[in-house]
N, C-alpha and C positions, 0 to 999 in steps of 0.2 A: 535442370537445376538439381544440385545434390540434395539427397534426402538424408537427414540425420536420424540415427536410431533414437528412440525416445521411450521413456517409461510411461505407463498409463497414468492418466490424471488421477490424483487422490480423490477419494469420496468427498462430496460436498459436506460442509459442516451443517449441523442442525439449523434449519432456517429460523426457528424461533430464537435460538441463541444469537445468530447473526443479526437478526432484526433488533434484538435488545442492545447489542453493541453499537448500533447506529445512533442510540440515544446517550452514549457515554462520551467521555472526553479522553484523548490519548494521555494527557498528563496524569490523570487518576489511574488509568490502566498501568502506566509506567510506574507510578508510586507503588502499586500492588504487585509489580514484578521486580521489586527491590531496586527499582530505578535503573535497571541494567539494559534491557532491550530497547531499541529505538534506532531508526535510521538517522544518521547525522549528515547534514548538508543537502537534503532534499527539501523541496518546497512545492506548494500547490501551484498548478498552472490553470486551474479551472475556476469557475465562478464562485464556488463555495459549497459547503455541505459536507457531511460525514460519510466516508466510505467504509464498508465492512463486507468481507467476503472471504472465499477460500482461495488459497494461493495455487496458481498454476505457474510454475517457475521456468525461467529461461536463462541460460548463460550464453553470452555471445563473445566473439572476439572484438577487440576495440574497433569502433566505427563501422561495424558490420551488422546488418539486421536480417540476414537470411533466415536464421533460426526463429526469429520473431514471426516472420511471415508464416512459417510452418506451424508455429504454436497457435496462430490465429485459427488454423483449421481445426484445432482441438477445443476451442473455446465453447463452453456451454453456459447457460444462465447461472450466475452465482459465483463465477470465478473472477479473481483479481489477477491480472498478468503482472508478475513480479520479475523484472528483467535485470540481471546482473551484467551491466555493460562495462564493468571494471572502473567506473567513475570517469571514463573518457568523455570529454566534452568537445572534441575536435570535429565531430560529425553527429548530425541528428539521427537517432534511431527510430523515432516515431514522429508523425505529423498528423495533420487533420484527417487525411484519407484513412490511415491505419487506425486511428482512434475511433473513427466512425464505423469502420468494419468491426472493431472489438465491441463497441457499444451495441450495434445492431445484431450481433451474434449472442448477446446476453452478458458480456463481461460487465462487472460492476465497478471496475476501476483499473488503473495502471500505476504501477510503482516502478520507476526506471532509474537505476544508478548510471545515468548518462544524460544525454541532451535530447531535447525535442526541437521541432521547428513549427512554423505556423502558430506562434505563440498567441497572436492576437485572436485568432479563431478559437484556440483552446480556452482562452480566458472568457469567451462568451458562452462556453458550454457548461452544462451541469455534469458532464461525465468526469468523474474524479481522475485527475492526472497529477502525479507527483514525480518530479524529476530534479536533476541537479542544475541544469542550465538550459538556455535556448540558443540555437545557432542556425544560420541559414544553410550551411553546408550539408549536403545529403550523404547517405551511407554507402558503403560497399555492400555487395550481395554475394560474397564468395564463401562465407563460413570460415571456420567451423563453428559449431555451437552444440548445446545440449539442452534437452527439454525434460522437465520434471525431475530435476536433481536438486540437492541442497545448493543454495546460492547465497551470496553476500550482497546486500544493498546498504550503502552508507554505513558499513561496519556491522550491520545486523544480519545474523544468519537466519534465513527463511527456508524451511523445508516444504516440499509439496504437501498441500493439505492444511498447513497452518492457517489460522484465522488472522487476517490482516485488517487493521483498522487505521484510517487516516483522517486527519482533519486539519484545521489551520495551524495547529501546533506541530504536526509531524506525523510519522508513521510508526506503528508498533506491530509486532507479530508474535504469536504464541501458539503452542500446540493445541489441537482440539481437545486433547485429553484433560487439560486443566481449565478449559473455557468456562464450565459451569461454576466451579469453585471460585475462579477469578471474578466472574460476574457478580457473585454474591458479595465479595470483598469490595469491589468497585462501587456497587450500589450502596453498601453500608457507609463507605467514605463519602459518597455524594450526600447522604442524609446528614452526616456530621458536618460537612462543609456548609450545607444549606442552613443548618442551625447556627453556625458561627457567623455567617453573613447576616442572619436575622438578628442575632444578639448585638452585632455592631450597629445595625440600623436602629435598634431599639435602645441603644445606650447601655446594654447589659454586659458588653464584652470587657473582660478584666485581665486576660492573659494572652501571651503570644502563642500563635499557632505555628509550629516549625514547619517550613516548607522544604 
């Protein structure tokens, strides 16, 4: 099996910050990133819950998952596998066995711009999995591929080490360098929105809140 050169994994994000992001919502994160970042066309294939972790990135050729298998050997607790499959959905790059490997090696989620299979099994799992589609056809294992390089998933650029958050509304990513400041802005908006909802329920709401 061909071995691809790869860059070292980026340092894991501050676990306290990551844990805080598990209690946030991607729409509010997106609002505070000027509504620009966000993967388009990916949807959750797991049972539910919010994903947050540090990006371990992979770029593959269409329909080929050899680089993903090699990236699985680099997984440590806290990483999210972010796979740029070019948006190709003709062959599944991930299935139940590979997601189980990722989970038991400590990965906290998978973001795949491509297709999965074993969708029924994935839907019963709590392991966060976001992909473009499901298909029964299996992958090639020829390469080439790259590991821990900047990738694009659903039109969103993700660099190794970015914090990645995903929920029922979608997936967003952002650099660790802005994570603390962004979290403060997100939490402030959560307080404002909670007050708006409270005012509606109490009959005090008098103005439109622009979304």
